[in-house]
C-alpha positions as CSV (number, residue, x, y, z in Angstrom):
1,M,-51.9,-21.1,52.7
2,V,-51.9,-21.4,49.0
3,E,-52.6,-17.7,48.7
4,A,-49.8,-16.9,51.1
5,D,-47.4,-19.0,49.1
6,R,-48.5,-17.2,45.9
7,I,-47.9,-13.8,47.5
8,R,-44.6,-14.8,49.0
9,R,-43.2,-16.1,45.7
10,G,-44.6,-13.6,43.2
11,S,-45.6,-10.3,44.7
12,A,-43.5,-7.1,45.0
13,F,-43.0,-7.6,48.7
14,G,-42.1,-11.3,48.4
15,G,-38.5,-10.3,47.7
16,L,-38.5,-7.9,50.7
17,L,-39.6,-10.8,53.0
18,K,-37.1,-13.3,51.6
19,V,-34.1,-11.0,51.7
20,A,-35.0,-9.4,55.0
21,S,-35.5,-12.9,56.6
22,E,-32.2,-14.1,55.2
23,T,-30.2,-11.1,56.4
24,G,-32.1,-10.4,59.6
25,S,-32.5,-6.8,58.6
26,A,-36.2,-6.4,59.1
27,G,-36.1,-5.6,62.8
28,S,-35.4,-1.9,63.3
29,S,-37.4,-0.5,60.4
30,S,-40.4,-2.8,61.2
31,T,-40.4,-1.5,64.8
32,R,-40.5,2.1,63.6
33,L,-43.5,1.3,61.5
34,G,-45.4,-0.3,64.3
35,T,-44.9,-3.9,63.5
36,P,-43.3,-6.4,65.9
37,Q,-39.5,-6.4,66.2
38,A,-37.8,-9.7,65.3
39,T,-34.9,-10.7,67.5
40,A,-34.0,-13.4,64.9
41,P,-34.7,-13.9,61.2
42,A,-38.5,-14.5,61.0
43,A,-40.0,-17.6,59.4
44,P,-41.5,-16.9,56.0
45,G,-45.1,-17.2,57.3
46,A,-44.5,-15.0,60.3
47,A,-42.7,-12.4,58.1
48,L,-45.5,-12.3,55.6
49,E,-48.1,-12.0,58.4
50,S,-46.2,-9.2,60.0
51,Y,-45.7,-7.4,56.7
52,L,-49.4,-7.7,55.8
53,G,-50.5,-6.4,59.2
54,G,-48.2,-3.5,59.0
55,W,-49.3,-2.6,55.5
56,A,-53.0,-2.8,56.3
57,A,-52.5,-0.5,59.3
58,Y,-50.5,2.0,57.3
59,R,-53.0,2.0,54.4
60,S,-55.9,2.6,56.9
61,R,-54.1,5.5,58.5
62,L,-53.4,7.1,55.1
63,A,-57.0,6.6,54.0
64,A,-58.2,8.1,57.3
65,L,-56.4,11.3,56.5
66,Y,-58.6,11.9,53.5
67,E,-61.8,10.5,54.9
68,G,-64.6,12.8,53.7
69,Q,-62.5,14.5,51.1
70,P,-63.7,14.5,47.5
71,L,-61.1,12.3,45.9
72,A,-61.6,11.0,42.3
73,R,-59.8,8.0,40.9
74,K,-58.0,7.7,37.6
75,K,-57.4,4.4,36.0
76,A,-54.2,3.3,34.2
77,A,-52.9,0.0,32.7
78,R,-49.5,-1.0,34.1
79,G,-47.7,-4.3,34.1
80,G,-50.5,-6.4,32.7
81,G,-53.1,-5.1,35.2
82,W,-54.8,-2.0,36.3
83,T,-53.9,0.6,39.0
84,W,-55.5,3.8,40.3
85,G,-54.2,7.3,40.8
86,Y,-56.0,10.1,42.5
87,V,-57.0,13.8,42.0
88,L,-58.7,16.0,44.5
89,T,-62.0,17.4,43.2
90,G,-63.4,20.8,44.2
91,S,-66.4,22.9,43.6
92,E,-68.1,22.4,40.2
93,G,-65.7,19.6,39.4
94,S,-62.5,21.6,39.5
95,T,-59.5,19.6,40.4
96,T,-55.9,19.8,41.5
97,G,-53.2,18.0,39.6
98,S,-52.9,14.2,39.7
99,S,-51.0,12.4,42.5
100,I,-49.4,9.0,42.9
101,G,-51.2,5.7,42.3
102,E,-52.2,2.8,44.6
103,D,-49.2,0.8,43.6
104,E,-46.9,3.7,44.3
105,I,-48.3,4.1,47.8
106,R,-47.2,0.5,48.4
107,L,-43.9,1.2,46.7
108,F,-43.3,4.0,49.2
109,Y,-44.1,1.8,52.1
110,D,-41.8,-1.0,50.9
111,L,-38.9,1.4,50.1
112,C,-39.2,2.9,53.5
113,L,-39.0,-0.5,55.1
114,L,-35.9,-1.3,53.0
115,S,-34.0,2.0,53.2
116,A,-35.2,3.5,56.5
117,P,-34.9,7.2,55.3
118,S,-34.3,9.8,57.9
119,T,-35.2,12.7,55.6
120,A,-37.2,13.1,52.5
121,Y,-38.0,16.0,50.0
122,V,-41.1,16.0,47.8
123,I,-41.0,18.5,44.9
124,G,-44.6,18.9,43.8
125,H,-46.7,18.5,47.0
126,A,-50.2,19.1,45.3
127,F,-52.8,17.9,47.8
128,G,-50.2,16.0,49.8
129,L,-50.9,12.3,49.1
130,S,-47.2,11.6,48.2
131,T,-45.8,13.7,51.0
132,F,-48.1,12.2,53.7
133,A,-47.7,8.7,52.3
134,L,-43.9,9.0,52.8
135,A,-44.3,10.6,56.2
136,L,-46.5,7.8,57.5
137,A,-44.4,5.1,55.9
138,A,-41.1,6.4,57.2
139,G,-42.4,7.1,60.7
140,P,-41.9,10.1,63.0
141,G,-38.1,9.8,63.0
142,C,-38.1,10.9,59.3
143,R,-38.4,14.6,58.6
144,V,-40.3,15.1,55.4
145,F,-40.1,18.4,53.5
146,G,-42.5,19.3,50.7
147,I,-42.7,22.3,48.3
148,D,-45.3,23.5,45.8
149,N,-46.0,26.8,44.0
150,W,-49.8,26.1,44.0
151,Q,-50.3,26.8,40.3
152,E,-51.5,23.4,39.0
153,G,-55.1,22.6,38.5
154,A,-58.2,24.7,38.8
155,D,-58.2,25.0,42.6
156,P,-54.6,24.6,43.8
157,H,-55.0,26.8,46.8
158,G,-57.8,24.5,48.0
159,A,-55.1,21.8,48.1
160,R,-52.8,24.1,50.1
161,R,-55.5,24.8,52.6
162,L,-56.4,21.1,52.9
163,S,-52.7,20.2,53.4
164,E,-52.2,22.8,56.1
165,R,-55.4,21.7,57.9
166,L,-54.3,18.0,57.8
167,I,-50.9,18.8,59.2
168,A,-52.4,20.8,62.0
169,D,-55.1,18.2,62.9
170,H,-53.0,15.0,62.8
171,A,-50.1,14.6,65.2
172,E,-48.7,11.8,63.0
173,L,-47.9,14.5,60.4
174,A,-45.8,16.5,62.8
175,N,-42.7,15.4,60.9
176,V,-43.9,17.3,57.8
177,R,-42.6,20.7,56.8
178,L,-44.5,22.3,53.9
179,S,-43.1,25.3,51.9
180,S,-44.7,27.6,49.3
181,G,-42.3,28.3,46.5
182,T,-40.8,27.1,43.3
183,S,-38.0,24.5,42.8
184,P,-35.1,24.9,42.4
185,A,-35.0,28.6,43.4
186,D,-36.7,28.0,46.8
187,T,-35.2,24.6,47.5
188,P,-32.5,26.0,49.9
189,R,-35.2,27.8,51.9
190,A,-37.4,24.7,51.9
191,L,-34.5,22.6,53.3
192,A,-33.2,25.2,55.7
193,Q,-33.9,22.9,58.6
194,L,-32.1,19.9,57.0
195,D,-29.2,19.0,59.2
196,G,-27.7,16.4,56.9
197,P,-28.0,14.9,53.4
198,L,-31.3,13.9,51.9
199,S,-32.2,10.2,52.3
200,L,-35.0,10.3,49.7
201,L,-35.9,12.7,46.9
202,F,-39.2,12.5,45.0
203,I,-39.5,14.7,41.9
204,D,-43.2,15.2,40.8
205,A,-43.6,18.9,39.8
206,E,-43.7,20.3,36.3
207,H,-43.3,17.4,33.9
208,T,-40.9,19.0,31.3
209,D,-37.3,18.1,30.7
210,A,-36.0,21.6,31.6
211,A,-38.0,21.8,34.8
212,A,-37.4,18.2,36.0
213,L,-33.6,18.5,35.3
214,A,-33.5,21.8,37.2
215,D,-35.4,20.2,40.1
216,F,-32.7,17.4,40.3
217,E,-29.7,19.7,39.9
218,G,-31.1,22.0,42.6
219,C,-30.9,19.1,45.0
220,L,-27.4,18.0,44.2
221,P,-25.8,19.8,47.1
222,F,-28.1,17.8,49.4
223,L,-27.5,14.4,47.9
224,T,-25.0,11.6,48.6
225,D,-24.5,8.1,47.4
226,A,-26.8,7.0,50.2
227,S,-29.7,9.0,48.8
228,L,-32.6,7.4,46.9
229,C,-34.0,9.5,44.0
230,L,-37.4,8.9,42.5
231,W,-38.9,10.5,39.4
232,H,-42.7,10.4,38.9
233,N,-44.2,10.4,35.4
234,V,-40.7,9.8,34.0
235,D,-42.2,9.0,30.5
236,Q,-42.7,12.8,30.2
237,T,-39.2,13.8,31.2
238,L,-37.0,11.2,29.5
239,G,-34.5,13.8,28.3
240,A,-34.0,15.1,31.9
241,F,-33.8,11.5,33.2
242,D,-31.0,10.7,30.8
243,R,-29.0,13.9,31.5
244,A,-29.5,13.6,35.2
245,W,-28.0,10.1,35.1
246,E,-24.7,11.5,33.9
247,R,-24.6,13.7,37.0
248,A,-25.9,10.9,39.3
249,A,-23.0,8.6,38.4
250,V,-20.6,11.2,39.9
251,L,-22.4,10.8,43.2
252,G,-21.8,7.1,43.2
253,F,-25.2,5.9,41.9
254,D,-24.9,2.7,39.8
255,R,-28.5,1.7,39.3
256,R,-31.1,3.4,37.1
257,Y,-34.5,1.8,36.6
258,V,-37.9,2.6,35.4
259,L,-40.7,0.9,37.3
260,R,-44.0,-0.4,36.0
261,S,-46.1,1.8,38.3
262,Y,-48.9,4.3,37.8
263,G,-46.4,7.1,37.1
264,P,-44.3,5.4,35.7
265,T,-41.5,6.0,38.2
266,G,-37.8,6.3,37.6
267,V,-35.3,5.6,40.3
268,F,-31.5,6.2,40.9
269,F,-29.6,4.6,43.8
270,S,-26.4,2.9,44.8
271,S,-26.5,-0.8,45.1
272,R,-23.6,-0.7,47.6
273,R,-25.6,1.6,49.9
274,H,-29.0,-0.1,49.3
275,P,-28.2,-3.8,48.7
276,L,-31.8,-4.9,49.3
277,L,-33.4,-2.9,46.5
278,D,-32.1,-4.9,43.6
279,P,-33.6,-8.2,45.0
280,Y,-36.8,-6.5,45.9
281,L,-37.4,-4.9,42.5
282,A,-36.5,-8.1,40.7
283,A,-38.7,-10.3,42.9
284,G,-41.7,-8.1,42.3
285,G,-41.2,-7.8,38.6
286,L,-41.3,-4.0,39.0
287,V,-38.5,-3.2,36.6
288,W,-39.5,-2.1,33.1
289,H,-36.6,-3.5,31.1
290,D,-37.7,-2.3,27.7
291,W,-38.8,1.2,28.9
292,Q,-36.5,3.0,26.3
293,T,-38.6,1.5,23.6
294,F,-42.1,1.9,25.0
295,L,-42.0,5.1,27.0
296,P,-41.6,7.4,24.0
297,V,-44.7,5.8,22.5
298,I,-46.6,6.4,25.8
299,R,-45.5,10.0,25.7
300,R,-46.8,10.5,22.1
301,V,-50.2,8.8,23.1
302,R,-50.5,11.2,26.1
303,R,-49.9,14.2,23.9
304,C,-52.5,13.0,21.4
305,R,-55.0,12.4,24.3
306,T,-54.3,15.9,25.6
307,L,-55.1,17.4,22.2
308,L,-58.4,15.5,22.1
309,E,-59.3,16.7,25.6
310,R,-58.7,20.3,24.6
311,D,-61.1,20.0,21.7
312,R,-63.6,17.1,21.7
313,R,-63.9,17.5,18.0
314,P,-60.8,16.2,16.2
315,T,-58.7,19.1,14.9
316,A,-57.9,19.4,11.2
317,R,-54.3,18.4,12.0
318,L,-55.3,15.3,13.8
319,E,-57.8,14.4,11.1
320,R,-55.0,14.6,8.5
321,R,-52.8,12.3,10.7
322,L,-55.6,9.8,11.0
323,R,-56.2,9.8,7.3
324,R,-52.5,9.2,6.6
325,L,-52.4,6.3,9.0
326,A,-55.5,4.8,7.5
327,A,-54.1,5.2,3.9
328,R,-50.8,3.6,5.0
329,W,-52.6,0.6,6.6
330,L,-54.7,0.1,3.4
331,R,-51.6,0.1,1.3
332,R,-49.7,-2.4,3.4
333,P,-49.0,-5.8,1.8
334,G,-51.8,-8.4,2.6
335,S,-54.5,-5.8,3.4
336,R,-57.8,-6.3,1.6
337,A,-57.6,-3.0,-0.2
338,A,-54.2,-3.7,-1.5
339,R,-55.2,-7.0,-3.2
340,P,-55.7,-6.8,-7.0
341,G,-59.4,-7.1,-7.9
342,S,-60.6,-6.6,-4.4
């Protein structure tokens, strides 16, 4: 019981349970995800038990899709703890691009409970973890579209073949429509079967400002103020995230957050159309309030790490930077080297 109280008060889904029980809004979406329908607002303990049961069943179904597949985990520090992301390994250690993290799998599940999307579009399908996670979380009534040009990683076509096989072999993925192409040029073709606006957009393709902004702008004809827009690895596309926000305000979005997730993940939405999201994000401590200070630092660190991975021996340019930093530290007031007679 103590553990249940701790989860209910402090976890990311504590806000979901509290708000849903107060408003009585947990019924229809919970039924669609295979958890019992509540005819009246559920007691906190019953709501928590129902949520945990639904989450465990969903996570098991998602894990079963990739059972026997060579997935490798990548570790990242977020929000005072650790989380894991995944890549699909191939022959001789070749990999596809990275996918979403464990905390974002849970985020997808929670967002689908709160917003009940009827359609979703994933730009950057890779080996399908984000697409299939959304498809299972949203349920068979949600049509999920994915697109990829199969150019990332050493064996991207292995990811395409795996995705096509999983869709063919699992009836619960019948709501997924996968397209080969490049966003934004092929977005109209990928969404040709869309019969209304997009409920959820997830941008996770080329992580440059130009490409991410083009991905978003290519989807503008399919978005309304009821849409929910997610940006993965937003620390790498901060310029696009800022410029897109100017366009998003015209659609009626009034909330822009960066979440402390594996990505990290950026999000646009309308608080009027999605009134449960603000309490949920606040209750879980997911909002990264000082992201504008720290994300540029993370971006520089990632660039430095990429430089080191390309050449295990530090380059002359990097050596010069390190020497300058060391010299600056030795000259700072109070350092041992800066003290007279030391």
